[in-house]
C-alpha positions in Angstrom: -0.2 0.0 -0.2 1.2 3.7 -1.3 -0.1 6.1 1.0 0.4 9.9 0.8 -0.3 11.6 4.2 -0.8 15.2 3.2 0.6 18.0 5.7 -0.7 21.3 6.1 0.7 23.9 8.6 -0.8 23.4 12.2 -1.4 19.7 11.7 0.1 17.6 14.7 -1.0 14.2 14.2 0.5 13.5 10.9 3.6 11.2 12.5 1.5 9.5 14.3 -0.6 8.6 10.9 2.5 7.8 9.4 4.1 5.6 11.7 0.6 3.5 11.7 0.6 3.3 8.1 4.1 2.0 8.1 3.8 -0.4 10.7 0.7 -1.8 8.8 2.1 -1.7 5.3 5.5 -2.2 5.8 6.1 1.0 3.3 6.8 4.2 4.4 4.3 6.4 3.2 5.0 9.7 1.1 4.9 13.3 2.9 3.0 15.7 1.5 3.3 19.0 1.8 0.3 21.4 1.0 1.7 23.9 -1.3 2.5 20.4 -3.7 0.0 20.2 -6.7 0.4 16.5 -7.4 0.2 13.3 -5.3 3.1 11.1 -6.0 2.8 8.6 -9.0 1.5 5.6 -7.9 -0.2 6.6 -4.5 -3.0 3.8 -3.4 -4.5 6.3 -0.5 -4.6 10.0 0.1 -4.3 10.5 4.2 -5.8 14.0 5.5 -4.6 13.7 9.3 -5.6 15.2 12.6 -4.6 18.4 14.0 -5.4 22.0 13.9 -4.6 22.9 9.8 -4.1 26.4 9.9 -4.7 27.3 13.4 -8.3 26.4 12.9 -8.5 30.4 11.2 -12.3 31.1 10.0 -13.4 27.5 10.6 -11.6 24.3 10.8 -10.6 22.8 7.2 -11.8 25.8 5.5 -8.4 27.5 4.7 -7.0 23.9 4.1 -9.7 22.9 2.3 -8.3 25.8 -0.3 -4.6 24.6 -0.4 -3.2 23.5 -3.7 -3.0 20.2 -2.7 -6.7 19.6 -2.5 -7.0 20.2 -6.5 -4.7 16.7 -6.7 -6.7 15.1 -3.9 -10.2 16.0 -5.3 -9.2 14.8 -9.0 -7.6 11.8 -7.3 -10.9 11.0 -5.7 -12.9 11.5 -8.5 -10.9 8.8 -10.2 -12.1 6.3 -7.4 -8.9 6.7 -5.2 -9.4 6.0 -1.9 -9.0 9.4 0.6 -9.2 9.2 4.7 -9.6 12.3 6.5 -9.5 12.0 10.3 -10.6 14.6 12.8 -9.4 18.1 11.1 -9.4 15.7 8.2 -12.7 15.0 8.5 -13.6 18.4 8.6 -11.4 19.7 5.5 -13.0 17.0 3.4 -16.2 18.5 4.0 -15.1 22.0 3.9 -13.8 20.8 0.3 -17.2 19.6 -0.8 -15.9 15.8 -1.0 -18.3 14.8 1.9 -21.5 16.6 2.3 -22.2 18.8 6.1 -20.1 20.4 8.4 -18.6 20.0 11.9 -19.9 22.1 14.5 -18.7 23.6 18.1 -19.3 20.4 20.5 -22.6 20.5 22.3 -20.5 21.2 25.5 -18.4 23.9 23.8 -15.4 22.6 24.8 -12.7 20.4 23.7 -12.8 17.1 24.4 -10.2 14.2 24.8 -10.6 11.0 26.0 -11.8 7.4 24.8 -15.1 6.4 23.0 -17.4 3.5 22.0 -18.1 3.3 18.3 -20.4 0.9 16.5 -19.5 -0.2 13.0 -22.2 0.2 10.7 -20.8 -1.6 7.6 -18.1 -3.8 6.7 -18.1 -4.3 3.3 -16.1 -1.2 2.3 -12.1 -0.9 2.0 -12.1 1.0 5.3 -14.4 -1.0 7.1 -13.8 -4.4 6.2 -11.2 -5.0 9.0 -14.5 -5.0 11.3 -17.6 -6.8 11.3 -20.9 -4.9 10.9 -22.4 -3.7 14.4 -18.9 -4.5 16.1 -18.3 -2.1 19.1 -15.0 -0.7 19.5 -13.0 1.5 21.6 -11.0 4.5 20.4 -9.9 8.0 21.4 -11.2 11.3 20.5 -9.5 14.3 20.6 -11.7 17.7 19.0 -13.1 21.1 20.1 -15.2 20.5 16.6 -16.3 17.6 15.8 -20.7 17.9 16.5 -21.5 16.6 12.4 -24.5 18.7 10.9 -26.2 18.2 8.2 -29.7 19.0 6.6 -32.4 16.5 7.5 -32.4 15.2 3.7 -28.6 14.7 3.7 -28.6 12.6 6.8 -31.9 10.6 5.3 -29.9 10.1 2.3 -26.8 9.3 4.2 -28.8 7.0 6.2 -30.9 5.4 3.0 -27.9 4.6 0.8 -25.6 3.5 3.7 -22.9 5.8 3.9 -22.8 6.3 7.4 -19.7 4.2 8.5 -19.3 4.4 12.3 -21.4 5.9 15.2 -21.1 6.6 18.6 -22.6 4.3 21.0 -22.8 2.8 24.6 -20.2 -0.1 25.4 -23.0 -2.4 23.9 -24.0 -0.7 21.1 -26.9 0.8 22.4 -27.6 4.7 21.1 -27.9 7.2 24.4 -27.1 10.8 24.7 -24.5 10.3 27.0 -22.6 8.2 24.3 -23.2 11.4 21.9 -21.0 13.3 24.0 -20.4 16.0 20.9 -24.4 16.0 19.7 -23.5 15.0 16.2 -26.7 14.4 14.9 -28.1 10.8 14.6 -24.6 10.0 16.4 -22.6 10.2 13.3 -19.0 9.9 14.0 -18.0 9.0 10.1 -19.3 9.1 6.9 -18.5 7.8 3.2 -19.0 9.7 -0.4 -21.3 8.0 -2.5 -19.0 5.6 -3.6 -17.6 4.6 -0.4 -14.0 5.4 -1.6 -13.6 8.7 0.6 -14.2 8.4 4.2 -14.4 11.0 6.7 -13.8 10.0 10.7 -13.6 12.1 13.7 -11.7 9.9 16.4 -8.4 8.6 15.7 -7.8 4.8 14.9 -4.0 5.6 14.5 -3.4 6.2 18.4 -5.2 3.2 19.1 -3.1 0.6 17.3 -0.9 0.0 20.3 -0.8 -1.9 23.3 1.6 0.0 24.9 -1.1 2.9 25.1 -3.8 0.5 26.3 -5.9 0.1 23.3 -5.3 -1.6 19.7 -9.3 -1.4 18.4 -7.5 0.8 15.3 -5.3 -2.0 14.4 -8.0 -3.7 12.5 -8.9 -0.2 10.8 -5.3 -0.3 8.7 -4.9 -4.0 8.4 -8.1 -4.3 6.6 -7.3 -1.1 4.2 -4.0 -3.1 3.5 -5.9 -5.9 2.6 -8.4 -4.1 0.4 -5.7 -2.6 -1.8 -3.5 -5.7 -2.0 
């Protein structure tokens, strides 16, 4: 798997993501600067990591979505290339129009950093094939603007077309207000584009792959990606 990790000013999870991708695939990912205008030849997946691109100035991801490299990311996605956006990367994908909806301030108006439970909504995509549909996993979040919001028609379309990838849930997979800690519409933690080749995900699976950190549920996410691309 040949991955390209996009680096914007203010991004701070690019090394975490690159390390996880290398451990899963055995191949060092390319680090692509925001001012570049092309992805490396042979790229299998473009990854937009978490952090605070451009200091979250204006809106989270708004400036990064207009960086020169994003034209190449859009073209890559239009040809069916896999694109993953985690946390700030999810915000950038929404601001760039590659995914619908927006990420608003958390319901409590506070930065939240702790482990959460997610329910995997489907397992027949390159991003989720490492899991079973309905499986509950534990991964960390670290965000201030993770409250996913869209108009009712968009939310209904996401539901009807199976484009919701992950939802916040309780330990047994149940939906409840406490589990949906940031107030996201319909407890949405991650969504696909129409072809399920672009995924935006608010939690950080890359930080749940090392037993030394006390959590490994994110490893199957990356193992599944590698398997899908072999």
